[in-house]
Each structure stands twice: as C-alpha cells, then as structure tokens.
N, C-alpha and C positions, 0 to 999 in steps of 0.2 A: 719433241721436235724443236730444234733451235729457232730463235726468232730474231730478225734484224730490226734494230730500233731506229734505223735511218728513216725519217718520215717520207723521203723521196725514193725509197727503194721500190722498184716495180713489183717484186715478188718477195715480201719479207718471210713468208712461210714456205720457202723452197725446201723440199725433202732432201735434196742433194747436198745441203749445208750441214749434214749431221756430223761428219768427221772433219769439217773445215773450221779454221779459226777466223776466217774472213768470209764475207758474203760473196758468192760467185756472180751476183747480179749487179751490185753497186760497189763492191770492194771495201765496205765498212767492216769494223771489228764485230765479231759475234761473241767471242769470249772476252768479257769486259774485265779489265784490271788483272787478267790472267787467272781469274777464279770464279767469276759470275757468269753462268749460262742461263739465258732467258728461256723459260719453259712455255709460258702462255701469257696472253694479254688479259688483264683483269677488268679494266675499265678505262674510260676517257672522260676528262673534265674540261673546264674552260681554259685552264692554264697548262695542262699536261696529261700524260697517260701513266697508268700503273701496270706493272708486270709482275708475274711470279718468277722468282729467281732461285736457282739451285746453287748454294754456296758449299761445295764439297760435301754434299749429302744432306745439308739442312736447308729447308725452305725459308725464303725471306721475300720481302716485297721491295721492288725497285720503282721509285717515282722519277719520271723523266719530264723536265720542264721544256715545253715546246714553244713557249711565248718568249719573244725577244725583248719585251718591255723591261726597262731598268728597275722599275718598282717591283715587278714580279720576281726578278732575279734576286733583289735584295731580301724580299720576304722568304724566298726559298732558302737562301743561305742562312738567314736568321733561324728558320725552323731546324736546319741541320745543327747549328751551334747550340740551340736550346736543348734539343733532344739528347745531344751528347753530354750535356752538363747534368740533366735531371736523371736521377736514379730512383725509380719507384715501380711497384708492381702494376700500377694503373696507368703507366706511361710507356709507349713503345720504346724499346732499346735501340740505340744507334751506336755503332762502333766509331772510334775516333777517325778512321779512314773511310767512313761510310759515304762521305760527300766527295764527288770527283766529277770531272768533265770529260766528254768524249767528242772528238771532232770527226764527223762523218767524211767519207771520201767525196772529193769534189765539192766541198762546202767550206765557207769561211766562218760560219756561225756555229759555235760549240753547243753541245747538248749538256745541260746541267742534270746530274744524277744523284740520287740519295737512296741508299740501301738501309732498310730498317727491319725490325722484327715483324714477322707475319703473325697476326692475331687471329686465331681461330674463333669463329663465332659470327654473330649478326649484330648490326646496329639496332638501337632501341626502336627506331621508327619502323623498320621491317618486322621486328619482333612483335610490336603492338598490332601491326596489320595482320600478322599470322594468327593473332588471337581475336581478330575482328574488333580491335580497339576496346577490349574490355578493361575496366579500371583494375589496377593492382591493389593488393591488400595493404593495410597499415604496416604490418611487420616487414613486408618486402620493401615498401617505400622507405621505412626507417633505416633498414640495412643499406640500401643503395645510397641514401643521402649521406650516411656516415662514410661510405667509401669515397664518394665524390668530394666531400669536404676534406678528407685526408689528402686526396690528390691535389686539390686547390691549395692546401696549406704548404705542400712541397713546392708548388709553382710560385706562390706568393713569397715564400721565404727566400727564394732566389731572385726576388725583385722583378718578377715577370707577372703578366696577366694574359689570359687566353684570348678573350674578346670574341669568341665564336662558339660558345657552349650551346648545343641543341641536341635533340635525340639522334640526328644523323651522325654526329661526331662522338657518340658514346657507344662503344662496342661491349657486347656481353659474351664472355667466355663460356664454354660448356660447364666449368666448375662454379659459375655464379659470380666471378670477378668482373668488375666493370673497368674499362680502359678508355681513357680520353685520348682522342686522335685529332689530326689536322691542326698542327701547331704552326701553320703558315701565317696566321693572324696574330701570333704572340708578339707582345711589345714589352720593352723594358721600362721600368719606372725611372724616368730621368728628370732633370730640373726643368726641362721644357714642358713636360706634362704637368708637373706640380705648379708651374707658373700659369698654366691654362692656355698653352699654345696649341692651335689646331693641328691635327695630323691626319693620316690616311683614314678614310671612312670605310669600315667593314660592317655591313648591315645585313641581318637576317630577319625577315618579316615575322613579327610576333615574339621574337626572342631578344632583340637588341634593345637596350635601355634608351631613354630619350636623349641623354647626353652623348651617347655614341652615335646616334643618328645625326646630331648636329656637328660631329667631327671631334668630340672630346670623349675620352674614356679613362677610367680609373680602375683600381682593383675591385671596388664595389660594383662595377658593371658586370663582372662575372657572377655575382650573387643574384642580380636581377634575372639573368639568363637561366641560372640554376633553378630559381623559383618557377619560371615559366615552363621549364621542362617537366617539373614535378606536377604542375597543373595538367599538362598533357597526359602524364602517366596515371594520375589519380582520377581523372575524369574521362579519358579516352577521346578528348576533343582538343583541336588546335586552339592556341590562344586567340586567333583572329576569327574563330567560329562565332556566328551571331547568336548561337544558343547560350554562349557564355559572355561574349563581348558586347558592350553597349556603346555604339559610336557617339551617341549624344553626350554621355558623361565621361567617355574614355576610361571605363572601369570594367574589371572582370568580376562577374557574379558566379564564381565557380563552386562555392561551398555547398549549395543545394545538390550539386551533382557528385559530391564526394562525402557522403554521410558515414563512410566506414572509418574515418579518421577522427581523432580526438580534437577538441577545440584548441588545445595548446599547439598541436602540430599544425593546424590551419593558421594560427596566429603567426607561427614562425615563417610559413611560406608567404603570408601577406607582408611580413616585415622584409623578407628578401626582395619582394617585388615593389617596394615603395617607389613612387615616381621620382623622388629626390634622392640623390646618392648619400647625402648626409643623414637621412632617416633610416638607411640600411645598416646592418652590422658593420662595425669598423674593420674587423678581421675575422679569421676562421676561429680564433679562440672564443669569441663571443658566441658563435654558432655552436661550438662544442658545449658551452654552458647551457644553452637552450636544449640541446639534445639530451644532456644528463637529466634535466628536469622532466622532459617528455618521457624518458625511459622510466623514471621513478613513478610517474603518473600511470604509465601502462602497467607496470608491475603491481601497483596498488589495486588497480581495477581487476587484474587477474586474480589476486588473492581474495578480494571481496566476492568475486563470482564463485570461486571454489568453496568459500565458507558457506555461502548460501546453498550450494548444492549439497554439502555435507549436513547442513541443518535440515534440509527438506527430505533427504533420504531416510533417516531414522524415523521421522514423523510419519512419513508415508507407510513405513513398516508397521508402526503402532496402529495406525488407522486400519490397515489391513487385518491385523490381529483382532482388533475390537469388532470389526465387521464379521469375522469368522466366528468368534466365540459368543457374539451377542445373539445368535440363533441356535439355542441348544437343541431344539427339536430336529433341525436339519442335520446337525453334527451327529446326533444319536442314530439317525437312520443310516447315515453313511458308515458309521462305525460298525453297526450290526451287519451291514452288507460285507464290509471288509473282513469281519471275523468269520462269517460263514463261508466266504469265497476263498480265503487264505487258509494256510495250514497252521500247524501247531507252532512252527518257528516264528511266524508273525505275531501270534498271540503272546509268546514269551517276550518278544521285543517290545510290544506295547506295554506289557505289564512292568517290565524293567524301567520304562520311561515314566510310567504313572506312579510307581511305588514311592518315590521320594515325596510326591505331593500328598499321598494318603497315608503317611507313616503315623499320624496322630490318631486317626480313627479306625484304621484297618488292622486286622489280626492276621499274622502269617499263617499260610496253609501250604502244607507239603504236597497235597494231592492236587493234580491238575484238574481243572473243571472248565467246561466250555462256556457255560453261562451260570454265574453265581451271583448272589445278591451283592457281594462286595464290589463287583464291577459297576453295578448300577449306582452304588453310593459314591464310587470314585468319580463317575461322570457328573453326578449331582454336585460333588465338592468342586470339580473343575469348573462347572458352569457358575457356581456361586463366586469362585475366585475371579472369574472373568467379568462377572457383573460388578464386583467391587472395583476392578481396574477400569471399567468402561468410561465413567465420567471424565477422568483425567486424560485418557487417551483421546477422546473425542475433542476435548478442549484444545489439546495440542494440535490435532489435525486441523481444527478450525483456524487456529492462529497461523498455521503454515499456509492454508488456503488464502487467508486475508493478506499475508505477506506477498504471496505470488501475484494476487490481484493488484496490489499497490505497485509492484514492479512493472506489471503490464500497463497500468494506467500511466505511470511515469514515462515509459517508452512511447506510448501513444501520444501523450502531451508534447513530447519532443518532436514527433513526426507529423502530428496533425497540423500545426501552423504552416509548415512548409508545403504540405499537400493543399491546404486551403489557399495559400498564395498562388500556387500553380493553377488551381481550379479557377480562382478569380481572374487571373491573367487570361486563361483560355476563354472564359465567358465574356470578358471585355473585348477580346479580339473578335469573337463571334458577333457581338452587338455592333462593333464598328463595321464589320463586313456587311451585315444586314442593312445598316443605315446607308452605307455607300450604294448598295444595290437599289434601295428605295429612291434615293436621290437621282440616280441615273435613269430609272424608269420614269420619274416625274419629268425630267428634262426631255426625254425622248417623246413623251406624250405632248408636251407643250410645243415642241418643234413640229410634230405631225399636225397639230391643230392649226398652227400658223400657216403651214403649207397648204392645207385644205382651204382656209379662208382666202388666201391669195389666188388659188386656182378658181374658186367660185367667183371672185370679183372680175378676174380676167374673162371668164365665160360670159358674165353679165354685160361687160363692156362690148364684147364682140357681138352679142345678140341684139344690142340697141340699134334702131334704124337711124340713118343720118338725115338731117333736115337740109332743105335746099337753101342756097344763099339768095338774099334779096338785095337789090341795089336801088338807091334813091338818088335822083339828080336834083341838086339845088342850085338855082341861078341867082347870082348877085352881081353887083356892079363891078367889083374889082377882082373877083375870083370865082372859080367853079369848084364845087365840092362834090365828092362821091361818098355816100354813106353805105357801108356794107355791114351786114350782121352775120356773124359766124356763131353757130351753136356747136360747142365742143361736147363730145359724149360724156366727159368727166364732170362738166359743170351743169348745174340744174337750170340757172337763168341764162338767157342769151346775152352776150356782150356785143357792144357796138364799136366798130373800128371805122374811123373817119379818115379818108384820104383827101388831101387838099391839093388842088392844082392852082399854083400861084400865077399872077399876071406878069407880063413882061416888064412893066415899070418897076414893080417891086424887086424883081430879080436884078435889074440894073443897079438900083440903089444899094442893094445888098453887096454886089460885087465891088462897087466903089468903096464902101466901108471896109471891106476886107483888105483891099489894096492899101488903103491909108493905114490900117492897123499893122500890116506887114512892114510898110516903110518906117513907121515909128519904131517898131521893134528892132529893125536893122540899124537905124540911127543910134539907138541906145546901146546896142552891142558894140558898134564902132567906137563910141565914146568910152566905153569900159575898157576896150582893148588898148586904146591910146593911153589911158591912165595907167594901166598895168605896165605898158611898155616904158613909160616915163619913170615909173617907180623902179623897174629893173635897171635902167640906166644909172639912176642915182645910186642904187645899191652896188653896182659894179665899180663906179667911181670911188 
C-alpha cells in the first residue's frame, strides 16, 4: 500500500492511492523521483522518520528529515555526502543521486530525503536483550572487534570520524557481518578541530568520551566509544551500571565480570577507554598490532591445551591396562566363563591373539582342545608380563594425576582472589547495614524516653495544688507599699513581688526633671542642625 510522506496529510494510508502518482487527500507526490514508492513506515526519531521503499523491485530505506533547524539540515546533508564517498561492506551504500528534496503541496518548507541500502538484521542492543544480556565469548568479541576496526580504518582514512559509536548504531546481518549506521554525527578533520576550536556537542550517556562532552572531539574519541561498547558486550551491563561504575572514582571495574577473556585483550580495551585522548592508540594500525599479539596468545593457549589432552589420554589408557592386568584371578574367572559360553570360533580368535606372546615356551598342537595345560601357562605368562609392566605404568598415571591437580590448583588460585574480594564486599555491606539499623533503633529509644519524661513532668505540674496569694500593707511617711507573694508551681521557694505606690510630691518632681531633660535634648538637636546647615552652605559656595 502506498504511503504519503507529507506530515500534514489527513490520511497518508489511503487505499485509493494505489494507482495514483499523487495523493488524493493532500495533492503531494507519492512516486518520489519517478522511481521510489513508499511501502511502510519503519520508525520515527527526534529529527525525522524512516520508511521502507521499493526501488524497481529492490527494498531500500528512506530517511526523511522533518526538522527545519539549519544545523540538523547540515548534518543530514553531511551524512549523505560521507556515505556516498565511503565504500565498505560494513557501511550502508548510498547512490550518488540518493539525496533529494520534496516539496509537499501547499507548503513552503521542503522535505530532505536520503535513500540508502536496507540492512537486514538487528542492532546489537536488541540482540543482547534477546539473549537476556548474556556476555559474548572471547572468539566472537575478537572477530567483531576486527570488523569494527576495519570499518573505522576506512572512515579515518577519508579524514572523517563517527562521534556516535554505540550498540544501537551497530547492525548485525544474518551472515555475521557488522554494519555501522547513523552517520549524521560524522565530522571531517579540519584545521579548526586540530587547533582546538569547540564545535557541535553530540553526547551519548556512557559512551561519549570526556573531551566530546566538553565540545571537542578527535579521531581517538571513536576508540573510547568502541571500548565502552565491548564492555557492554563482554559483561552484559551498561557502562553507567553501578555494578561496574564507581561514581566516587569515576572508573569502570568491569574485568571481574568478564573472566572469559585473556588479560592482553582486557588491556587493549582498557587502553581504548583511557580518560585522556593522548593515552589511547594513535590510529587503527596500532590497534591492528595489538590484535596480532592477542591472536598469537590465543593460538598458543589452544596448542598447549591440546598437548595436555594428548598427553593425558595415553596415560589414562596405560593406567586402565595396569588396573585390568594387575588382578589375574579376576581375569582368569572371566576368561573361563567366556570360553565355556562362546563357541569354537571365539576360542580360535583368542588363541591367535595369545600365540605371539607364548611363542618362546609353547609347543604347536594341531588337535583342538577345549582346556589344555598350555592355555593355563599362557595366562600365567601374560600375568607375569603385566606384573613387569605395572610399576612404570602406575608411575606414569600418578604423574598425569599430579599434573591435572596442579592445573586445577592454578585455575582455583586465579579465581579464588576474585571470589574472596566479592565475598568481602558483601560482608562489609551487610555489617554497614546492621550498624545503621542499630543506630536507628538507639535514636528511636532515646526519643521515646525523652517524650515519656516530658509527659510525666507535665502531669506532675498539673497535679500540684495552687497556693493562695497573701498581701501585706506597710505604712510609711512618704509612700505606701503592697507586698504580694506568688508561689509558682515550677519553683520550689516562694518569690516576693513588691508593688510601690508613690506619693504626689515625688511624682511632681519626677515630671519636672523629665521636662527639663527633654528641653535640653531639643536644644542640642537644634544646635546640631544649625551647624550642619552652615556647613552645607559653605560647601555649596
């Protein structure tokens, strides 16, 4: 069913537009550039939408930019230019005429379009979620790292860098080929970047390096994001997960969660994730040298493991032979039962096998016999030969057992310290939790005791009886005094409050003094004002 890309179309999925070249609802073009018919809508993002397109029988992907921002248009055009220049199996292919604009009907703003190769498969983030985030093996990680380094070498040789490498932007084809997508953040290495001029910030949490978060990015910024993606693939945890990331030290402790890889491989990933760009590899050639060393190390470990298996197998066979022939009585009983139960053909086969051993002491007999003394002598000779072989075989078996025990101890010695660290961390966390709970309990008990004491004091105060007030009149020549005693419930001893009634003569004298004091203060204020006024006049003159 054809689809109308006009964002203002009222019915973009109108079934009557099957045989039309223009939409019957909005009048916009349905057959783009005379060759592209839109089949279905794949998804929508912050800047645009993606559609599945039929280009004369081949399926492709159409990206339509719906944002009118000038910076978004510049990045979109840059993506089209870069993809048309890069030729690699791990990069989507774009035709020279893959970028074009479409002007919808009754609209002055054009839609920017880009047609590219459709990549069958899933991105690595969805692929990991489908596996319940189980870590990948060392061989798979090594293969994928070589593929991505090859893709980055092609991009960097054209003086570009991606700036947005993460699991969402890496597609996995059904044949195992990785493809790097979303080249909208690609930037060219120019003199402004080499001089250290700030440019557009494109940040992905957990994957962008520190210099890119501050507005500066270089080719080594892609290596930082590449290392963080492989931390996610090898551990099954995001870089900002607290199980790996320590916010106090700003470091990733991911190696205990990826024990399946060699230490050289882990060192390479740590080198890619160095916090300073100068500490990372200079270019992809340096990474290729690391990968060659890691491949040699992996091959040597495989050869050693095969040799140990080849050495242990024959030793185990000898130990089995010695255990069988070291018990002659049991073997005799079994052989008698076999001879009696089986027929003449089995007897002939056993005699042909035993004859070469007993050629020195046995005499040939043409007559067949079921039980002859020669057979008993043959068994005795066989047991004597096995007794002679026994000590050397047992020694070999013991050596093989000792070697296997040493290998097991070495593996345990490598795994035990990591397990001990994890156990110590768990025990410390438990102790901290118990200490916090004890402190909280103590604080709660103290607060409850304080509250109970306060309530008891309030009840005691309310229960105390109030004492009556007593007044005493004292007569003197110039004044009358009233003495009152008030006993408050909170105080133990009564306090005496004296109220004085002054005579009229004293009141008059006090009023006169107050008036004189106010007059003096007013006079002083006037004198100060005059002085200030005179000073202001002088200043003005």
